[in-house]
C-alpha positions in Angstrom: 0.0 0.0 0.0 1.3 3.4 -0.9 2.1 5.9 1.9 0.1 9.1 1.9 3.1 11.1 0.7 3.4 8.9 -2.4 -0.2 9.4 -3.5 -0.9 11.7 -6.5 -2.0 15.0 -5.2 -4.9 17.1 -6.6 -4.1 20.3 -8.6 -3.4 23.2 -6.3 -6.6 25.0 -7.4 -8.6 22.1 -5.9 -7.3 22.9 -2.4 -8.4 25.9 -0.3 -6.5 27.3 2.6 -9.0 28.9 4.9 -9.2 31.5 7.6 -12.1 31.4 10.1 -15.4 31.6 8.2 -17.2 32.9 11.3 -15.1 35.8 12.3 -12.3 35.9 9.7 -9.7 35.3 12.4 -6.3 34.0 11.3 -4.9 32.8 14.6 -5.3 29.0 14.9 -4.7 26.2 17.4 -4.3 22.7 16.0 -6.9 20.4 17.4 -6.6 17.3 15.3 -4.6 16.1 12.3 -4.7 12.9 10.3 -3.1 11.4 7.2 -5.3 9.5 4.8 -4.6 7.0 2.1 -7.6 7.1 -0.2 -8.8 4.8 -3.1 -7.8 5.9 -6.5 -10.3 8.2 -8.2 -11.9 9.4 -5.0 -12.3 13.1 -4.6 -10.5 13.3 -1.4 -7.0 14.2 -0.3 -4.3 12.7 1.9 -4.3 15.2 4.7 -6.7 16.7 7.2 -6.3 19.4 9.9 -8.9 20.6 12.3 -8.1 23.9 14.0 -9.7 26.2 16.5 -10.0 29.9 15.8 -8.0 31.9 18.3 -10.5 34.7 18.2 -13.9 33.0 18.4 -13.2 29.3 19.0 -14.8 28.0 15.8 -13.5 24.6 14.7 -12.9 24.1 11.0 -10.6 22.4 8.5 -7.9 25.0 7.6 -6.8 23.1 4.5 -9.7 21.5 2.6 -10.9 20.8 -0.9 -12.3 23.7 -2.7 -16.1 23.7 -3.1 -15.9 22.7 -6.7 -13.8 19.6 -5.9 -16.2 18.6 -3.1 -19.1 19.0 -5.6 -17.4 16.6 -7.9 -17.2 14.0 -5.1 -21.0 14.4 -4.6 -21.5 13.8 -8.3 -19.2 10.7 -8.3 -20.1 7.0 -8.4 -19.1 6.6 -4.8 -21.7 9.1 -3.6 -24.3 7.6 -6.0 -24.0 4.2 -4.3 -24.7 5.8 -0.9 -27.7 7.7 -2.3 -29.2 4.5 -3.7 -28.7 2.8 -0.4 -30.3 5.7 1.6 -33.4 5.6 -0.6 -34.1 1.9 0.2 -35.9 0.5 3.2 -32.8 -1.5 4.0 -30.9 1.6 5.3 -32.8 3.1 8.1 -31.2 3.1 11.6 -32.6 6.1 13.4 -32.8 8.3 10.3 -36.7 8.3 10.2 -36.8 9.2 13.8 -34.3 12.1 13.3 -36.2 13.4 10.3 -39.5 13.1 12.1 -38.1 15.2 14.9 -37.2 17.8 12.4 -40.8 17.8 11.0 -42.1 18.1 14.6 -39.8 21.0 15.3 -40.8 22.8 12.1 -44.5 22.2 12.0 -45.7 24.9 14.4 -43.9 27.5 12.3 -45.4 26.5 8.9 -48.8 27.0 7.3 -50.3 24.2 5.0 -49.6 26.4 2.0 -46.1 27.5 3.0 -43.6 27.4 0.2 -40.7 25.3 1.5 -37.3 24.5 -0.1 -35.1 21.8 1.3 -31.5 22.7 0.3 -29.2 19.7 0.0 -32.2 17.4 0.3 -30.4 14.3 -0.7 -33.0 11.6 -1.6 -35.9 13.6 -0.4 -36.8 11.7 2.9 -37.5 15.0 4.8 -39.7 16.3 1.9 -41.6 13.0 1.9 -42.3 13.3 5.7 -43.4 17.0 5.3 -45.8 16.1 2.5 -47.2 13.3 4.7 -47.7 15.8 7.5 -49.8 18.0 5.2 -47.4 20.4 3.8 -47.9 19.9 0.0 -46.0 23.0 -1.3 -42.5 21.6 -0.8 -39.6 21.0 -3.1 -35.9 20.2 -2.8 -32.6 20.9 -4.5 -29.4 18.9 -4.4 -26.1 19.0 -6.3 -26.2 15.2 -6.8 -28.1 13.9 -9.8 -27.9 10.4 -8.2 -29.7 11.7 -5.1 -32.3 13.5 -7.1 -33.1 10.4 -9.3 -33.3 8.2 -6.2 -35.7 10.5 -4.4 -38.0 11.0 -7.4 -38.2 7.3 -7.9 -38.9 6.3 -4.3 -41.0 9.2 -3.0 -42.3 11.1 -6.1 -41.3 14.4 -4.6 -40.3 17.5 -6.5 -36.5 17.7 -6.5 -34.2 19.6 -8.8 -30.6 19.0 -9.5 -28.7 22.2 -9.1 -27.5 24.9 -6.7 -29.2 27.4 -4.4 -27.7 30.1 -6.7 -30.2 29.1 -9.3 -33.3 29.7 -7.1 -35.3 32.9 -7.1 -34.8 35.5 -4.4 -37.5 35.8 -1.7 -39.3 32.9 -3.3 -39.8 30.8 -0.2 -41.6 31.1 3.2 -39.3 28.5 4.7 -35.9 27.0 3.8 -34.4 24.0 5.5 -30.7 23.2 5.5 -30.1 19.9 7.2 -26.5 18.6 7.6 -25.2 20.8 4.8 -23.2 23.6 6.5 -20.6 21.2 7.8 -19.7 20.4 4.2 -19.3 23.9 2.8 -15.9 25.6 2.3 -17.7 28.7 0.9 -19.9 29.4 3.9 -20.2 33.2 3.5 -21.3 32.9 -0.1 -23.9 30.3 0.8 -25.3 32.2 3.8 -25.6 35.4 1.8 -27.6 33.5 -0.8 -29.7 31.7 1.9 -30.6 35.1 3.3 -31.9 36.2 -0.1 -33.9 33.0 -0.8 -36.3 33.4 2.1 -39.1 36.0 2.1 -38.7 38.9 4.6 -41.1 37.2 7.0 -39.9 33.7 6.3 -37.9 31.2 8.4 -34.7 29.2 7.9 -34.2 25.9 9.6 -30.5 24.8 10.1 -29.4 21.5 11.5 -25.8 20.5 11.9 -23.8 17.9 13.8 -23.2 19.1 17.4 -19.5 19.3 18.1 -20.3 19.7 21.8 -21.6 16.1 21.7 -18.8 14.4 19.8 -17.3 12.8 22.9 -20.2 10.3 23.4 -19.9 9.0 19.9 -16.6 7.2 20.8 -18.1 5.8 24.1 -18.3 2.0 23.7 -21.1 1.9 26.3 -23.3 4.5 24.5 -26.7 3.2 23.7 -28.7 3.9 20.5 -28.8 2.8 16.9 -27.6 6.1 15.3 -25.1 5.2 12.6 -22.3 7.2 14.1 -22.6 5.9 17.6 -19.6 3.9 18.9 -17.3 4.7 16.0 -13.8 6.2 15.9 -13.1 9.7 14.4 -16.4 9.4 12.6 -17.0 13.1 12.4 -13.6 13.7 10.8 -14.5 12.6 7.4 -12.7 14.7 4.8 -15.9 16.2 3.4 -16.7 17.6 6.9 -14.9 20.9 7.0 -16.9 22.8 9.7 -17.6 21.8 13.3 -20.4 23.7 15.0 -21.3 24.3 18.6 -24.4 26.3 19.5 -22.2 29.4 20.2 -20.4 29.2 16.8 -23.6 28.6 14.9 -25.1 31.6 16.6 -22.1 33.7 15.8 -22.2 32.6 12.1 -25.9 33.2 11.6 -25.9 36.5 13.3 -23.0 37.7 11.2 -25.1 37.1 8.0 -28.2 38.8 9.1 -30.3 36.2 11.0 -32.1 36.5 14.3 -32.5 33.4 16.4 -36.0 32.0 17.0 -35.0 28.7 18.6 -31.8 26.8 19.0 -31.4 23.5 20.8 -29.5 20.3 20.9 -31.1 17.0 19.9 -30.8 13.4 21.1 -29.3 12.5 17.7 -26.0 14.5 18.3 -27.2 17.5 16.3 -28.1 21.2 16.8 -31.6 22.1 15.6 -32.2 25.8 15.0 -34.7 28.2 13.6 -33.9 31.7 12.3 -35.6 34.7 10.8 -34.1 37.5 8.7 -33.0 40.4 10.9 -34.8 43.7 10.3 -32.6 46.0 8.3 -32.8 49.7 9.2 -33.0 51.4 5.8 -31.2 54.7 5.7 -33.3 57.0 3.5 -31.8 60.3 4.6 -28.0 59.9 4.0 -28.0 59.0 0.2 -29.7 62.3 -0.8 -27.4 64.3 1.5 -24.4 62.7 -0.1 -25.8 63.4 -3.5 -26.2 67.0 -2.4 -22.6 67.1 -1.3 -21.5 65.8 -4.7 -23.6 68.4 -6.5 -22.1 71.2 -4.4 -18.6 70.0 -5.1 -19.3 70.0 -8.8 -20.7 73.5 -8.6 -17.6 74.7 -6.7 -15.4 73.1 -9.3 -17.3 74.6 -12.3 -15.3 77.8 -12.1 -12.1 75.8 -12.1 -13.2 73.8 -15.1 -13.8 77.0 -17.1 -10.4 78.4 -16.2 -8.6 75.1 -17.1 -10.2 75.1 -20.5 -9.3 78.7 -21.1 -5.7 78.0 -20.0 -5.3 75.0 -22.2 -6.7 77.0 -25.1 -4.0 79.7 -24.7 -1.0 78.0 -23.2 0.8 75.3 -25.3 2.8 74.1 -22.2 2.0 74.3 -18.5 3.1 72.9 -15.2 0.5 71.7 -12.7 1.2 72.2 -9.0 -0.6 69.5 -7.1 -0.5 65.7 -7.8 -3.1 64.7 -5.3 -6.7 63.6 -5.5 -7.9 67.0 -7.0 -5.5 66.6 -10.0 -6.1 62.9 -10.3 -9.9 63.5 -10.5 -9.4 66.2 -13.2 -7.2 63.9 -15.2 -9.5 60.9 -14.8 -12.6 62.9 -15.9 -10.8 64.2 -19.0 -11.1 67.9 -17.8 -7.4 68.3 -17.6 -5.5 67.1 -20.8 -2.1 65.8 -19.9 -0.9 66.5 -23.4 -0.1 70.1 -22.5 1.4 69.3 -19.1 5.3 69.3 -18.9 5.4 68.1 -15.3 3.5 68.0 -12.1 4.8 69.7 -8.9 4.2 68.4 -5.4 6.0 69.0 -2.1 4.8 65.6 -0.6 7.8 63.3 -0.6 5.6 60.3 -1.2 5.3 61.4 -4.8 9.1 61.9 -5.3 10.4 60.0 -8.3 6.9 59.0 -9.5 5.0 59.9 -12.6 1.4 60.9 -13.2 -0.3 60.5 -16.6 3.2 59.7 -18.0 4.6 63.0 -16.7 7.2 63.4 -14.0 6.3 64.6 -10.5 8.9 67.2 -9.4 9.5 68.8 -6.1 9.1 72.6 -5.8 12.9 73.0 -5.9 12.9 71.5 -9.4 10.4 73.8 -11.0 11.7 74.9 -14.4 11.6 78.7 -15.1 9.3 80.4 -17.6 6.5 77.8 -17.8 3.1 78.9 -16.4 2.0 77.0 -13.3 -1.7 76.0 -13.0 -2.4 75.5 -9.3 -4.6 72.4 -8.9 -5.9 72.4 -5.4 -9.0 73.9 -3.8 -8.0 73.6 -0.1 -4.3 74.4 -0.5 -4.4 77.1 -3.2 -3.5 80.0 -0.9 -0.6 78.0 0.6 0.8 77.1 -2.8 0.6 80.8 -3.9 2.4 81.8 -0.7 5.1 79.2 -1.2 5.7 80.3 -4.8 6.1 83.9 -3.7 8.6 82.9 -1.0 10.6 81.1 -3.7 10.4 84.3 -5.9 9.4 82.3 -8.9 9.1 84.1 -12.2 6.5 81.6 -13.5 3.0 83.0 -14.0 0.6 81.5 -11.5 -2.9 80.4 -12.7 -5.4 80.2 -9.9 -8.5 78.1 -10.3 -10.6 79.2 -7.3 -9.6 82.8 -6.3 
């Protein structure tokens, strides 16, 4: 058998090096590391590190497959076999009980006609139970065609193969996301999209494995028939890249605009939670004030624009004193034609040795004699005039705002 280091590696673009997706923290403490030797052709990798964020404590894989590579795994034959198994009566364990608990949790918050989307619905077991409970307007979406086909065949539920980014904004009264967030490297993108999917008064149900409860899964005396009970390192599968506690889930959801309705642990080693979109305080006063500020600035500059055009029409060559934002804006808008400019002048040493619009930026000590100087500054115009007089320059000074 080949050692992990001898296995072929995936292209670098398939691997993502992550900072904390909850708080963007970069300080990490290593919690767990393992080397993996994987079957040929599997969309996995021979290395796995779980770290704790030094800022907020969130646990995540700091080096994981990029989301596109994980999606290829879910489209693979290996995942297809699992989906077909899950959609048969032979594979049950406590899954029906767990999903029924989800339905019982959700039901008080739904109306019979509620438009519900189950994101990452797999083979549609939850959708089937929701329809059985009287919620007919439900549909699912999953990135795995194998899961979609298995669910349609067994339950006859409406499932589409695709991504949440293909769904309409504000289209749903409720969105369920069960055991999905732990698989996503692109958590911020997903949650921003999730926020837009649900209507302003709608709800979002999120269920994830509970990292606070992992210890009992390795307890050989632990009762229960849940598939992960009494197994080793079971939650450290390579496709699990995020590990949530109630605190970290709350931090994440609040960051992306959700308000907690209910959040609790379950007997199945998970966190069940319900969220609404936070009310956004719309600022209707500041935009027109800023627009007024911009208009006033344009009006103040109108006199300068006229003088620039008059100067360029009568002077074949000029110097421009001022290389800052005022001049940069005039150049960018086309008001000041750099074709007539011999050089720019500025006393700020940060500009020393630089060019602007292909022309050198000189210090005041380097001003060539005889060429008219256009003073390009509103706030510093008087100071520049005073500096030129102290230097006893013979150059004609052209003021824009006096």
